[in-house]
One Martini backbone bead per residue (centre of mass of N, CA, C, O) as a GRO file, in nm:
protein
  333
    1MET     BB    1   8.970   1.319  26.266
    2ARG     BB    2   8.789   1.612  26.359
    3ARG     BB    3   8.847   1.926  26.472
    4ARG     BB    4   8.672   2.205  26.582
    5SER     BB    5   8.927   2.333  26.752
    6LEU     BB    6   9.249   2.455  26.793
    7LEU     BB    7   9.171   2.645  27.073
    8LEU     BB    8   9.069   2.481  27.327
    9ALA     BB    9   9.376   2.506  27.492
   10VAL     BB   10   9.430   2.798  27.504
   11PRO     BB   11   9.584   3.026  27.675
   12ALA     BB   12   9.551   3.341  27.791
   13GLY     BB   13   9.818   3.466  27.685
   14LEU     BB   14   9.765   3.402  27.378
   15LEU     BB   15   9.500   3.552  27.351
   16THR     BB   16   9.629   3.821  27.405
   17LEU     BB   17   9.835   3.813  27.175
   18ALA     BB   18   9.577   3.775  26.966
   19GLY     BB   19   9.387   4.031  27.021
   20CYS     BB   20   9.451   4.188  26.734
   21GLY     BB   21   9.268   4.028  26.586
   22ASP     BB   22   9.016   3.904  26.397
   23ASP     BB   23   8.699   3.821  26.483
   24LYS     BB   24   8.613   3.664  26.231
   25ALA     BB   25   8.855   3.470  26.229
   26ASP     BB   26   8.799   3.347  26.506
   27LYS     BB   27   8.517   3.235  26.443
   28ALA     BB   28   8.606   3.057  26.208
   29ASP     BB   29   8.804   2.870  26.366
   30LYS     BB   30   8.576   2.735  26.552
   31THR     BB   31   8.486   2.569  26.263
   32LYS     BB   32   8.755   2.455  26.191
   33PRO     BB   33   8.903   2.195  26.070
   34SER     BB   34   9.105   1.924  26.204
   35ASP     BB   35   9.357   1.697  26.308
   36SER     BB   36   9.154   1.507  26.531
   37PRO     BB   37   9.001   1.323  26.799
   38THR     BB   38   8.743   1.546  26.867
   39ASN     BB   39   8.539   1.613  27.177
   40ALA     BB   40   8.331   1.834  27.337
   41THR     BB   41   8.238   1.768  27.681
   42SER     BB   42   8.096   1.817  27.994
   43ALA     BB   43   8.013   1.486  28.046
   44PRO     BB   44   8.193   1.234  28.021
   45PRO     BB   45   8.193   0.919  27.962
   46THR     BB   46   8.205   0.582  28.075
   47ALA     BB   47   8.378   0.253  28.069
   48LYS     BB   48   8.427  -0.062  28.029
   49ILE     BB   49   8.720  -0.255  28.012
   50VAL     BB   50   8.815  -0.461  27.740
   51ASP     BB   51   8.977  -0.696  27.518
   52GLY     BB   52   8.701  -0.742  27.346
   53PRO     BB   53   8.664  -0.727  27.038
   54LEU     BB   54   8.910  -0.732  26.757
   55PRO     BB   55   9.057  -0.655  26.481
   56GLU     BB   56   9.271  -0.735  26.235
   57ILE     BB   57   9.606  -0.695  26.144
   58THR     BB   58   9.740  -0.736  25.809
   59LYS     BB   59   9.912  -0.466  25.797
   60GLY     BB   60  10.137  -0.286  25.950
   61THR     BB   61  10.253  -0.410  26.252
   62LYS     BB   62  10.444  -0.188  26.311
   63PHE     BB   63  10.577   0.064  26.453
   64GLY     BB   64  10.482   0.338  26.235
   65GLN     BB   65  10.296   0.181  26.062
   66LYS     BB   66  10.060   0.156  25.837
   67PRO     BB   67   9.761   0.017  25.885
   68THR     BB   68   9.570  -0.280  25.822
   69VAL     BB   69   9.216  -0.332  25.877
   70ALA     BB   70   8.976  -0.524  25.951
   71LYS     BB   71   8.688  -0.621  26.005
   72GLY     BB   72   8.468  -0.677  26.225
   73PRO     BB   73   8.398  -0.953  26.442
   74GLY     BB   74   8.099  -0.900  26.433
   75LYS     BB   75   7.997  -0.806  26.733
   76PRO     BB   76   8.034  -0.549  26.925
   77SER     BB   77   8.109  -0.403  27.200
   78SER     BB   78   7.966  -0.192  27.455
   79ASP     BB   79   8.243  -0.164  27.533
   80LEU     BB   80   8.584  -0.090  27.592
   81ALA     BB   81   8.823  -0.185  27.365
   82VAL     BB   82   9.159  -0.292  27.477
   83LYS     BB   83   9.491  -0.322  27.310
   84THR     BB   84   9.826  -0.410  27.344
   85LEU     BB   85  10.040  -0.480  27.083
   86ILE     BB   86  10.275  -0.279  27.180
   87GLU     BB   87  10.520  -0.261  27.428
   88GLY     BB   88  10.651  -0.007  27.571
   89LYS     BB   89  10.934   0.189  27.749
   90GLY     BB   90  10.809   0.435  27.822
   91LYS     BB   91  10.638   0.663  27.951
   92GLU     BB   92  10.359   0.757  28.094
   93VAL     BB   93  10.056   0.865  28.026
   94ALA     BB   94   9.914   1.171  28.127
   95LYS     BB   95   9.705   1.370  28.255
   96GLY     BB   96   9.741   1.664  28.044
   97ASP     BB   97   9.890   1.582  27.823
   98TYR     BB   98  10.064   1.608  27.526
   99LEU     BB   99   9.987   1.404  27.265
  100GLN     BB  100  10.188   1.208  27.043
  101ALA     BB  101  10.030   1.073  26.741
  102ASN     BB  102   9.951   0.793  26.557
  103TYR     BB  103   9.662   0.721  26.333
  104LEU     BB  104   9.378   0.495  26.277
  105GLY     BB  105   9.040   0.521  26.141
  106GLN     BB  106   8.745   0.306  26.164
  107ILE     BB  107   8.475   0.109  26.074
  108TRP     BB  108   8.366  -0.180  26.186
  109ALA     BB  109   8.153  -0.288  25.958
  110THR     BB  110   8.344  -0.171  25.687
  111ALA     BB  111   8.649  -0.054  25.709
  112LYS     BB  112   8.626   0.247  25.692
  113VAL     BB  113   8.836   0.507  25.639
  114PHE     BB  114   8.831   0.842  25.801
  115ASP     BB  115   9.132   0.846  25.934
  116ASN     BB  116   9.490   0.957  25.905
  117SER     BB  117   9.833   1.041  25.987
  118TYR     BB  118  10.033   0.893  25.798
  119ASP     BB  119   9.971   1.051  25.527
  120ARG     BB  120  10.070   1.334  25.653
  121GLY     BB  121  10.362   1.287  25.804
  122ASN     BB  122  10.232   1.366  26.101
  123PRO     BB  123  10.187   1.387  26.407
  124THR     BB  124   9.955   1.427  26.652
  125VAL     BB  125   9.848   1.696  26.878
  126PHE     BB  126   9.703   1.652  27.214
  127PRO     BB  127   9.503   1.654  27.468
  128ILE     BB  128   9.482   1.429  27.754
  129GLY     BB  129   9.219   1.362  27.985
  130VAL     BB  130   9.036   1.666  27.932
  131GLY     BB  131   8.797   1.668  27.702
  132GLN     BB  132   8.946   1.698  27.386
  133VAL     BB  133   8.852   1.412  27.332
  134ILE     BB  134   8.728   1.137  27.294
  135PRO     BB  135   8.648   0.934  27.556
  136GLY     BB  136   8.799   0.676  27.463
  137TRP     BB  137   9.079   0.807  27.463
  138ASP     BB  138   9.099   0.915  27.749
  139GLN     BB  139   9.063   0.632  27.891
  140ALA     BB  140   9.274   0.441  27.724
  141LEU     BB  141   9.564   0.619  27.718
  142VAL     BB  142   9.590   0.659  27.997
  143GLY     BB  143   9.891   0.484  28.110
  144LYS     BB  144  10.038   0.449  27.868
  145LYS     BB  145  10.318   0.374  27.683
  146LEU     BB  146  10.558   0.472  27.516
  147ASP     BB  147  10.591   0.297  27.211
  148SER     BB  148  10.303   0.214  27.174
  149ARG     BB  149  10.046  -0.010  27.054
  150VAL     BB  150   9.695   0.066  27.013
  151GLU     BB  151   9.376  -0.090  27.033
  152LEU     BB  152   9.039   0.023  26.943
  153ALA     BB  153   8.689  -0.011  27.057
  154ILE     BB  154   8.431   0.232  27.008
  155PRO     BB  155   8.155   0.319  27.128
  156PRO     BB  156   7.931   0.562  27.072
  157LYS     BB  157   7.935   0.689  27.369
  158MET     BB  158   8.274   0.716  27.327
  159GLY     BB  159   8.236   0.911  27.091
  160TYR     BB  160   7.966   1.071  26.908
  161GLY     BB  161   7.718   0.939  26.953
  162GLU     BB  162   7.403   0.984  26.814
  163GLU     BB  163   7.515   1.196  26.596
  164GLY     BB  164   7.792   1.170  26.521
  165ASN     BB  165   7.989   1.224  26.198
  166LYS     BB  166   7.927   1.348  25.898
  167GLN     BB  167   8.204   1.437  25.786
  168ALA     BB  168   8.319   1.125  25.844
  169GLY     BB  169   8.079   0.907  25.816
  170ILE     BB  170   7.940   0.890  26.108
  171LYS     BB  171   7.731   0.712  26.291
  172GLY     BB  172   7.551   0.671  26.589
  173SER     BB  173   7.603   0.334  26.561
  174ASP     BB  174   7.910   0.344  26.547
  175THR     BB  175   8.193   0.163  26.567
  176LEU     BB  176   8.527   0.237  26.656
  177VAL     BB  177   8.852   0.203  26.502
  178PHE     BB  178   9.184   0.199  26.651
  179VAL     BB  179   9.524   0.286  26.573
  180VAL     BB  180   9.790   0.361  26.815
  181ASP     BB  181  10.086   0.563  26.822
  182LEU     BB  182  10.305   0.641  27.087
  183VAL     BB  183  10.543   0.894  27.063
  184GLY     BB  184  10.466   1.143  27.271
  185THR     BB  185  10.528   1.407  27.521
  186PHE     BB  186  10.391   1.711  27.671
  187THR     BB  187  10.480   1.955  27.916
  188ALA     BB  188  10.535   2.215  28.143
  189THR     BB  189  10.861   2.093  28.128
  190SER     BB  190  10.920   2.149  27.844
  191SER     BB  191  11.191   2.150  27.596
  192ALA     BB  192  11.418   2.230  27.399
  193LYS     BB  193  11.691   2.018  27.213
  194GLY     BB  194  11.897   2.171  27.068
  195LYS     BB  195  12.156   2.327  26.921
  196GLU     BB  196  12.386   2.538  26.996
  197VAL     BB  197  12.406   2.893  26.936
  198ALA     BB  198  12.576   3.155  26.880
  199GLN     BB  199  12.596   3.473  27.081
  200SER     BB  200  12.760   3.753  26.929
  201ASN     BB  201  12.552   3.982  26.964
  202LYS     BB  202  12.567   4.259  27.181
  203ASP     BB  203  12.281   4.401  27.075
  204LEU     BB  204  12.155   4.142  27.192
  205PRO     BB  205  11.994   3.928  27.354
  206LYS     BB  206  12.053   3.688  27.612
  207VAL     BB  207  11.992   3.338  27.614
  208GLY     BB  208  11.918   3.071  27.767
  209THR     BB  209  12.008   2.695  27.752
  210ASN     BB  210  11.815   2.559  27.917
  211THR     BB  211  11.643   2.209  27.958
  212ASP     BB  212  11.446   2.200  28.247
  213GLY     BB  213  11.163   2.378  28.211
  214LYS     BB  214  11.276   2.649  28.258
  215ALA     BB  215  11.312   2.967  28.238
  216PRO     BB  216  11.495   3.160  28.054
  217SER     BB  217  11.719   3.384  28.034
  218ILE     BB  218  11.706   3.758  27.977
  219ASP     BB  219  11.951   3.970  27.846
  220VAL     BB  220  11.952   4.315  27.827
  221PRO     BB  221  12.084   4.553  27.656
  222LYS     BB  222  12.236   4.889  27.668
  223THR     BB  223  12.053   4.951  27.402
  224LYS     BB  224  11.908   4.998  27.126
  225ALA     BB  225  11.649   4.906  26.963
  226PRO     BB  226  11.554   4.744  26.709
  227LYS     BB  227  11.367   4.819  26.409
  228LYS     BB  228  11.382   4.523  26.340
  229LEU     BB  229  11.328   4.209  26.306
  230VAL     BB  230  11.416   3.937  26.528
  231ALA     BB  231  11.528   3.590  26.429
  232SER     BB  232  11.696   3.354  26.637
  233TYR     BB  233  11.895   3.109  26.727
  234ILE     BB  234  11.971   2.916  27.023
  235LEU     BB  235  11.824   2.646  26.943
  236GLU     BB  236  11.874   2.391  26.699
  237GLY     BB  237  11.676   2.196  26.541
  238ASP     BB  238  11.549   1.889  26.337
  239GLY     BB  239  11.290   1.972  26.227
  240GLU     BB  240  11.048   2.106  26.084
  241GLU     BB  241  10.938   2.359  25.910
  242VAL     BB  242  10.769   2.641  25.954
  243LYS     BB  243  10.451   2.747  25.869
  244GLU     BB  244  10.216   3.003  25.837
  245THR     BB  245   9.974   2.767  25.875
  246ASP     BB  246  10.052   2.677  26.143
  247SER     BB  247  10.040   2.489  26.443
  248LEU     BB  248  10.153   2.533  26.786
  249LEU     BB  249  10.380   2.413  27.040
  250CYS     BB  250  10.474   2.608  27.335
  251GLN     BB  251  10.730   2.790  27.485
  252TYR     BB  252  10.743   3.106  27.684
  253GLU     BB  253  10.916   3.432  27.705
  254GLY     BB  254  10.834   3.773  27.816
  255VAL     BB  255  10.997   4.090  27.753
  256LEU     BB  256  11.116   4.410  27.801
  257TRP     BB  257  11.338   4.629  27.673
  258ALA     BB  258  11.329   4.871  27.875
  259ASP     BB  259  11.348   4.657  28.165
  260GLY     BB  260  11.323   4.326  28.151
  261LYS     BB  261  11.030   4.264  28.210
  262GLU     BB  262  10.789   4.055  28.272
  263PHE     BB  263  10.459   3.985  28.086
  264ASP     BB  264  10.499   3.677  27.986
  265SER     BB  265  10.430   3.313  28.071
  266SER     BB  266  10.419   2.969  28.049
  267TYR     BB  267  10.587   2.890  28.294
  268LYS     BB  268  10.424   3.040  28.512
  269ARG     BB  269  10.148   2.883  28.436
  270LYS     BB  270  10.198   2.583  28.366
  271GLN     BB  271  10.137   2.617  28.038
  272LEU     BB  272  10.100   2.548  27.737
  273ALA     BB  273  10.116   2.671  27.398
  274SER     BB  274   9.843   2.709  27.162
  275PHE     BB  275   9.861   2.800  26.805
  276GLN     BB  276   9.808   3.014  26.545
  277LEU     BB  277   9.993   3.212  26.343
  278ALA     BB  278   9.740   3.379  26.235
  279GLN     BB  279   9.670   3.477  26.562
  280VAL     BB  280   9.921   3.642  26.594
  281VAL     BB  281  10.148   3.845  26.599
  282LYS     BB  282  10.356   3.931  26.345
  283GLY     BB  283  10.627   3.867  26.486
  284TRP     BB  284  10.568   3.572  26.529
  285ALA     BB  285  10.492   3.476  26.247
  286GLN     BB  286  10.760   3.571  26.112
  287GLY     BB  287  10.973   3.447  26.319
  288LEU     BB  288  10.875   3.130  26.293
  289THR     BB  289  10.892   3.120  26.009
  290GLY     BB  290  11.128   2.860  25.914
  291LYS     BB  291  11.153   2.722  26.166
  292LYS     BB  292  11.245   2.462  26.376
  293VAL     BB  293  11.156   2.199  26.525
  294GLY     BB  294  11.315   2.211  26.851
  295SER     BB  295  11.347   2.516  26.901
  296ARG     BB  296  11.514   2.816  27.005
  297VAL     BB  297  11.380   3.154  26.991
  298LEU     BB  298  11.464   3.476  26.913
  299ILE     BB  299  11.240   3.761  26.962
  300VAL     BB  300  11.230   4.087  26.816
  301ILE     BB  301  10.967   4.335  26.855
  302PRO     BB  302  10.846   4.579  26.702
  303PRO     BB  303  10.573   4.772  26.736
  304GLU     BB  304  10.444   4.721  26.441
  305LEU     BB  305  10.460   4.388  26.520
  306GLY     BB  306  10.278   4.429  26.765
  307TYR     BB  307  10.096   4.683  26.946
  308GLY     BB  308  10.193   4.959  26.952
  309ASP     BB  309   9.930   5.192  27.048
  310GLN     BB  310   9.769   4.894  27.147
  311PRO     BB  311   9.779   4.769  27.421
  312PRO     BB  312   9.692   4.561  27.648
  313GLN     BB  313   9.476   4.554  27.885
  314GLY     BB  314   9.647   4.532  28.199
  315SER     BB  315   9.925   4.556  28.106
  316SER     BB  316  10.286   4.634  28.097
  317ILE     BB  317  10.240   4.739  27.818
  318LYS     BB  318  10.340   4.991  27.625
  319LYS     BB  319  10.361   5.212  27.410
  320ASP     BB  320  10.588   5.130  27.178
  321SER     BB  321  10.693   4.843  27.236
  322THR     BB  322  10.957   4.629  27.281
  323LEU     BB  323  10.974   4.282  27.223
  324ILE     BB  324  11.073   3.980  27.407
  325PHE     BB  325  11.144   3.641  27.297
  326SER     BB  326  11.129   3.305  27.412
  327VAL     BB  327  11.100   3.017  27.188
  328ASP     BB  328  10.964   2.693  27.209
  329ILE     BB  329  10.944   2.447  26.959
  330LEU     BB  330  10.783   2.148  27.005
  331ALA     BB  331  10.525   2.147  26.796
  332LYS     BB  332  10.298   2.033  26.582
  333MET     BB  333   9.934   2.021  26.564
   0.00000   0.00000   0.00000
C-alpha cells in the first residue's frame, strides 16, 4: 500500500530543521508515494472484530516468510476479521507506537497482491493507532504482541472507503486481505543499542552512551569549533547503511558549540523524529549518509552546512553558529 506523505507525523522540531529547504520540494513530497498502508482521515470509522472468514495461507506460513494467500472463501464479512496465526511473546503494540512490520496485501476476490514489504527486504515503520494508517490496521493491530503473525480481512469502510485506491488497483467495493508480521516497536523512550566506540579526540564533544531513552550528555570542549563537518560513531549499530534518499526514524539532541545550550531535542518533546534526509540541513544529510541503522552518531555542523546567516526565527541559534547533534538512528521508514 502506498503512503501519501512521508512526513505526516514529523514533529515541529524537524520541520524547523528542514525549514531552509525548497518549498516546491516540500509540496512535491506531500504527494509522493511511499511504502506503507496509510490513509489520513479526520474521523476514522470503527468496526466489530470477528474471527473470519479469512483465506488460507498456502505457502510461507512461518513468521518472517513471504506468504502466499488463497482467494477469499466466498463472501467476505462486512465486519473486521482478525486472526492471530502465530502468537508472539513480545510486548504489546501500544497506541502511538511506531510499529515495524512486514506485510503482504491482496484483494479478497482475486487474490491479486497489490503491495508487500517482503520483496523490498526491509520492514516498514509507521505510527499505529493514531489515524496515520488505514482504520482496519489501527483497530486490529494495537494490543497485539510483537513476534506475532496476524491475518486481517478489511471491509471497504475500514480501508480506503468508497473511493478505493486507484494507484494500487483497489476498488471502493474491495475487501482487503493482509498478513502482517509484527517485528518491533519504537517509542519516545527508544535508544540506539550499538557497540560503544572510543571517543579519543579531545577537540570534539564527548557524548553520553546511555541507552535508557533519556537524552545523552554532550560535553563541549573549550576549543575552537572545527571548520569541516564531523560525523562519527558514538554507538555503532549493525543495521543497514543509510542512503541519501532514505527516510529515517530518530532520536536527537542538539546543542550550540558556543555555549553548550540545548536548542532542540526530540527527547524533550517526548516524540520521535521522522524525516527524509533530502529535507533536512546539509550537515544532517551528509553526516548520516553511510552510517548504520541502530547507531548513535555525533554530528558537528559548521555554519555553511547548517543555517549560516539565516537561523530559524525564534530559535536560540545565532548567525554563523556551529551546531552539535547526537543522533540515534532507530530505523529506516
